[in-house]
C-alpha positions in Angstrom: -0.1 0.1 -0.1 1.4 3.1 -1.0 2.3 5.7 1.8 -0.3 8.3 1.3 -3.0 5.3 1.3 -1.5 4.4 5.0 -1.9 8.0 6.1 -5.6 8.4 4.9 -6.2 4.9 6.9 -4.7 6.6 9.8 -6.6 9.4 9.8 -9.5 7.8 9.1 -9.3 6.0 11.8 -8.3 8.6 14.0 -11.6 10.9 12.9 -13.6 8.2 13.8 -12.4 8.2 17.2 -12.5 11.9 17.4 -14.9 14.4 19.8 -17.3 16.3 18.5 -15.2 19.1 18.9 -12.8 18.2 16.4 -15.3 17.5 13.9 -16.6 20.7 13.8 -14.8 24.4 12.5 -14.6 26.6 15.2 -15.5 30.5 15.0 -14.9 32.9 17.3 -18.2 33.8 19.2 -19.4 37.4 17.6 -19.1 39.7 20.7 -22.5 40.9 20.5 -23.9 38.1 21.8 -24.4 37.7 25.6 -22.2 34.6 25.9 -19.2 36.4 24.3 -15.4 35.3 25.0 -14.3 36.7 28.4 -10.7 35.8 27.5 -9.0 37.7 24.7 -5.5 37.8 23.7 -3.8 40.4 21.5 -0.2 40.8 20.2 1.2 42.6 23.1 0.3 40.2 25.9 1.2 36.8 23.9 3.2 34.9 26.2 6.9 35.4 26.9 8.2 32.1 26.5 6.8 31.8 22.7 9.8 31.5 20.3 8.2 33.6 17.7 4.8 35.5 17.2 2.0 33.7 16.2 -1.7 35.3 15.4 -3.4 35.7 18.9 -6.3 34.0 17.4 -4.6 30.9 17.3 -2.7 31.2 20.2 -6.4 31.3 21.9 -7.2 27.8 20.5 -4.0 26.3 20.9 -3.2 27.2 24.5 -2.8 24.3 26.6 -6.3 23.4 27.7 -8.0 25.5 24.9 -10.3 24.6 22.2 -8.0 22.6 20.3 -6.3 20.9 22.9 -8.5 17.7 22.3 -6.1 15.9 24.7 -7.7 17.7 27.4 -10.6 15.0 27.4 -8.7 12.1 27.0 -5.0 10.9 26.8 -6.3 8.5 23.5 -7.0 11.9 21.6 -3.0 12.6 21.8 -1.9 12.0 18.3 -5.3 13.7 16.7 -4.6 16.5 18.6 -1.0 16.7 17.4 -2.0 16.3 13.9 -4.4 19.3 14.4 -1.7 21.3 15.4 0.6 20.7 12.3 -2.3 21.4 10.2 -3.9 24.2 11.3 -0.4 25.7 11.8 0.5 24.7 8.3 -3.1 26.3 6.9 -2.2 29.5 8.3 1.4 29.4 6.4 3.5 28.7 9.7 6.5 26.8 8.4 7.3 23.4 9.6 10.6 24.7 11.5 8.3 27.5 12.8 5.8 24.8 14.1 8.7 22.6 15.7 10.2 25.7 17.5 6.7 26.4 19.0 6.2 22.4 20.3 9.5 22.1 21.9 9.2 25.5 23.5 6.0 24.3 25.3 7.4 21.2 26.6 7.6 21.1 30.3 11.0 21.6 31.9 12.7 21.7 35.1 11.6 25.1 35.8 8.2 24.5 35.3 8.1 21.8 37.8 9.9 24.3 40.3 7.2 26.7 39.5 4.3 24.4 40.2 5.5 23.6 43.7 3.3 26.5 44.8 2.3 26.7 48.5 -0.1 29.7 47.9 -2.6 27.1 46.3 -3.1 25.5 49.4 -4.0 29.1 51.4 -6.0 30.1 48.7 -8.3 27.1 49.0 -8.7 27.1 52.9 -9.4 31.0 52.9 -12.2 30.6 50.3 -13.6 27.1 50.6 -16.8 27.8 50.8 -16.7 29.1 46.9 -14.7 25.9 45.6 -17.6 23.9 47.4 -20.1 26.0 45.5 -18.2 25.7 42.5 -17.7 22.0 42.7 -21.6 22.1 43.6 -22.5 24.0 40.1 -20.2 21.5 38.5 -22.0 18.5 39.8 -25.4 20.0 38.9 -24.1 20.5 35.0 -22.2 17.7 34.6 -23.1 17.2 30.7 -20.7 20.3 30.7 -17.5 18.8 30.5 -15.5 21.7 29.6 -16.3 25.4 31.4 -13.7 27.7 30.6 -14.3 31.6 30.2 -14.2 31.6 26.5 -16.0 28.3 25.6 -17.7 25.3 26.8 -18.0 21.4 25.4 -21.0 19.2 26.2 -20.6 15.7 26.5 -23.3 15.6 23.6 -22.2 18.4 21.2 -18.7 20.2 21.6 -19.4 22.6 18.6 -18.3 25.7 19.3 -19.6 28.4 19.1 -23.4 27.4 19.6 -26.8 28.5 20.8 -26.7 25.9 23.6 -24.1 26.3 25.8 -25.1 24.0 28.8 -26.6 26.7 30.7 -27.8 30.3 30.8 -26.1 32.6 30.1 -26.0 34.4 33.4 -25.0 31.2 35.1 -21.8 31.5 32.9 -21.6 34.3 34.4 -21.7 33.6 37.6 -19.0 30.6 36.8 -16.9 33.5 35.2 -17.2 35.5 38.7 -15.8 32.1 40.6 -13.1 31.6 38.3 -11.8 35.2 39.0 -12.5 35.2 42.5 -10.7 31.5 42.8 -7.8 32.5 40.3 -8.6 29.8 38.1 -7.6 30.6 34.6 -8.8 27.9 32.9 -11.7 26.7 34.6 -13.4 23.6 34.9 -11.7 20.7 33.0 -13.1 17.0 33.2 -11.0 13.9 31.6 -12.0 10.1 30.2 -8.9 9.5 32.4 -10.3 10.4 35.5 -13.7 9.3 35.4 -16.1 11.6 38.0 -13.1 14.3 39.0 -13.7 17.5 38.4 -10.6 19.4 37.7 -10.2 22.9 38.7 -7.1 25.0 36.7 -5.6 27.6 38.5 -2.4 27.9 36.2 -1.3 26.7 32.8 1.6 26.8 30.5 2.2 25.5 27.4 0.1 24.8 24.0 -2.2 21.7 23.0 1.2 19.9 22.0 2.4 19.9 25.5 3.0 21.9 29.2 2.4 21.9 32.7 -0.5 23.3 34.8 -1.6 23.2 38.5 -4.9 23.7 40.3 -7.2 21.5 42.6 -9.4 18.4 42.1 -12.5 16.9 43.4 -12.9 13.4 43.3 -14.7 10.9 45.6 -12.4 8.0 44.4 -8.9 8.0 45.3 -6.5 9.5 43.4 -2.8 8.7 42.9 -0.1 9.0 42.8 0.2 11.6 46.2 2.8 13.6 47.2 3.2 16.7 49.3 5.5 18.2 46.8 5.9 17.4 43.4 9.5 18.1 42.4 10.9 14.7 42.8 7.7 12.6 42.5 6.2 14.0 39.0 9.5 13.6 37.3 9.7 9.8 38.8 6.1 9.6 37.3 6.8 11.2 33.9 10.0 8.7 33.4 7.6 5.4 34.8 5.6 5.5 31.7 7.0 8.3 29.1 4.6 6.7 26.4 1.6 7.9 28.3 2.4 11.3 27.1 1.3 12.9 30.7 2.1 12.7 34.2 -0.1 14.0 37.6 1.0 14.1 41.0 -1.9 14.8 43.6 -1.7 16.6 47.4 -4.5 15.9 49.4 -6.0 18.8 51.1 -9.3 17.5 52.7 -11.5 14.9 52.1 -12.1 14.2 48.6 -9.9 17.7 47.4 -6.7 17.4 45.9 -3.8 19.7 44.5 -3.0 18.3 41.3 0.4 18.6 39.3 0.5 17.8 35.8 2.7 18.1 32.9 2.1 16.6 29.5 4.7 16.3 26.5 
């Protein structure tokens, strides 16, 4: 079989396994809509670690936990995420060399792991515990919404974006955004097939859909592992234990069913 037919066969398999979000072209929501994007990036405030300038609209979708970070929904979408990054970058006129530079710059490094060791998160949780419990309760009620960001939502049955049904009312989304701001949750709420039933509240994230690092809180009635008080050594060991998995998590228990999570992916 010729190489292009092999590639076509591989892509056909990936397409069948695709989350709904990847099968629908994405367009930025209208700013006149009451569900307009609350996250806006311009050329002046693109992350300093980017090795070259890219269109802000691409960064918004490519960012770690952004709309095109399909692997946020489960590690099985890793290959698709990488393919889509290359395809959309090429379509935008970005050279292969530049795309490789972007991917390499977003990979986690020892300095990222050091930055993840943030004692301020526990103090933040203890100070605003009631607000965290309120947010977790809202997310439980809206369990059909598998991703709640400030600028988009994904449903378990419909991940097209933008769409009329965002999963709840515009006022409800405003309440979520207010809590995200109050609790310093830059990427809102994430659910992943890799940890069924868990609700991740992302405080900080660095990187692109190709890889990066993040830290935040997670609510789970099922015990999570591996656990540690500091991620510096354990996270590195987790990554080395199974590098083909392309991600590693460490969890720090802070109260029953609540953890701080430390994560890297590559």
